[in-house]
C-alpha positions in Angstrom: 0.0 0.0 0.0 2.8 2.4 0.9 4.5 1.6 -2.5 1.2 2.5 -4.3 1.0 5.8 -2.5 4.6 6.7 -3.3 4.3 5.6 -6.9 1.1 7.8 -7.3 2.8 10.8 -5.7 6.3 10.6 -7.2 5.6 8.9 -10.5 2.0 9.3 -11.5 1.6 12.9 -10.5 4.7 14.4 -12.3 4.0 12.1 -15.2 0.5 13.6 -15.6 2.0 17.1 -15.4 4.5 16.3 -18.2 1.9 14.5 -20.3 -0.4 17.6 -20.2 2.5 20.0 -20.8 3.7 18.2 -23.8 0.3 17.6 -25.2 -0.8 21.2 -24.9 2.5 22.6 -26.1 2.5 20.4 -29.2 -1.1 21.4 -29.9 -0.2 25.2 -29.4 -2.6 25.5 -26.5 -1.7 27.7 -23.5 -3.0 26.4 -20.2 -2.2 27.8 -16.8 0.2 25.6 -14.8 -2.1 25.8 -11.8 -4.9 24.0 -13.7 -2.4 21.4 -15.1 -1.2 20.7 -11.5 -4.8 20.3 -10.3 -5.6 17.9 -13.1 -2.4 16.0 -12.4 -3.2 15.8 -8.7 -6.7 14.3 -9.4 -5.3 12.0 -12.0 -2.7 10.7 -9.6 -5.5 9.9 -7.1 -7.3 8.0 -9.8 -4.1 6.1 -10.7 -3.7 5.2 -7.0 -7.3 4.0 -6.9 -6.9 1.9 -10.0 -3.6 0.5 -8.6 -5.3 -0.5 -5.3 -8.3 -2.0 -7.0 -5.8 -4.2 -9.0 -7.6 -3.6 -12.4 -6.1 -5.6 -15.2 -3.2 -4.1 -17.2 -5.0 -3.1 -20.4 -8.2 -2.0 -18.7 -6.4 0.3 -16.3 -4.8 2.1 -19.2 -8.1 2.7 -21.0 -9.7 3.8 -17.8 -6.9 6.3 -17.1 -7.0 7.8 -20.6 -10.8 8.3 -20.3 -10.6 9.8 -16.8 -7.7 12.0 -17.9 -9.8 13.4 -20.8 -12.9 13.9 -18.6 -10.9 15.6 -15.8 -9.2 17.9 -18.3 -12.6 18.8 -19.8 -14.2 19.6 -16.5 -11.2 21.5 -15.0 -10.6 23.6 -18.2 -14.3 24.0 -18.8 -14.1 23.1 -22.5 -15.8 20.5 -24.7 -14.4 17.0 -24.6 -13.4 16.9 -28.3 -11.1 19.9 -27.6 -9.0 18.0 -25.1 -8.8 14.5 -26.6 -6.1 15.4 -29.1 -3.7 17.2 -26.7 -4.2 14.5 -24.0 -3.6 11.7 -26.5 -0.5 13.5 -28.0 0.9 13.7 -24.5 0.1 10.1 -23.6 1.7 9.0 -26.9 4.9 11.0 -26.2 5.0 9.5 -22.7 4.6 6.0 -24.1 7.4 6.4 -26.6 9.7 7.9 -24.0 8.9 5.1 -21.6 9.5 2.4 -24.2 12.8 3.9 -25.2 14.0 4.1 -21.6 12.9 0.6 -20.8 14.5 -0.8 -24.0 17.8 1.0 -23.4 17.8 0.2 -19.7 17.1 -3.5 -20.3 20.2 -3.6 -22.6 22.4 -2.1 -19.9 21.0 -3.8 -16.8 18.7 -6.6 -16.1 15.2 -5.3 -15.2 12.9 -7.4 -13.1 9.6 -6.6 -14.7 7.7 -8.3 -11.9 9.0 -5.6 -9.6 8.6 -2.7 -12.0 5.5 -0.6 -11.1 5.0 -2.4 -7.9 8.0 -1.6 -5.7 8.5 2.2 -5.5 12.2 2.3 -4.9 13.0 -0.2 -7.7 10.6 1.6 -10.1 11.9 5.0 -9.3 15.6 4.2 -9.5 15.6 1.9 -12.6 13.0 3.8 -14.6 11.4 6.9 -13.1 14.4 9.1 -12.9 15.4 8.5 -16.5 11.9 9.0 -17.9 11.7 12.4 -16.1 15.1 13.5 -17.3 14.2 12.7 -20.9 10.6 14.0 -20.6 11.9 17.3 -19.1 14.4 17.6 -21.9 11.6 17.1 -24.4 9.5 19.8 -22.7 12.5 22.2 -22.8 13.2 21.5 -26.5 9.6 22.0 -27.5 9.4 25.2 -25.5 12.8 26.5 -26.8 12.0 25.7 -30.5 8.3 26.6 -30.1 7.6 23.4 -31.9 4.0 22.3 -32.5 2.5 19.5 -34.5 -1.0 21.0 -34.8 -2.6 24.3 -33.9 -5.8 23.7 -31.8 -5.7 27.1 -30.1 -8.8 29.1 -29.9 -8.6 32.6 -28.4 -9.6 32.5 -24.7 -10.9 28.9 -24.7 -8.4 27.3 -22.5 -7.4 30.3 -20.5 -10.7 30.4 -18.6 -11.7 33.6 -20.2 -15.4 33.9 -21.2 -16.3 34.1 -24.8 
């Protein structure tokens, strides 16, 4: 139980922040960091609940993607179809980064996949630190180059301003 709490706080929470940052940046949508942190906090709570309920591996991913989109919709007060693309872009980027890290790490060290995602210390040291370093580098590069893959911005829609 303690490992699940620590994984939710130190892995799920920052991961959700980075997923949203990357997704919105690549979609050319500006969102206040305070709202991103609120969504990430709630999403980490959902991740903890799913982890404790021991929902099967594929189903937990689908549930988390759906709740991520729904939470983002309610917190940002926009229509669901406006957040699906940025959230999925962020999740896709996260998945690619995680797969690269796992693949490279597995070449360098032997990873015990039965412990990964269950034991906090093992997960954080063999995987979490490297994912965040790469993810933060991606955020920095996107921001520095002002790189986008699509422009979904609508004046005032995500900023909380009324139309």
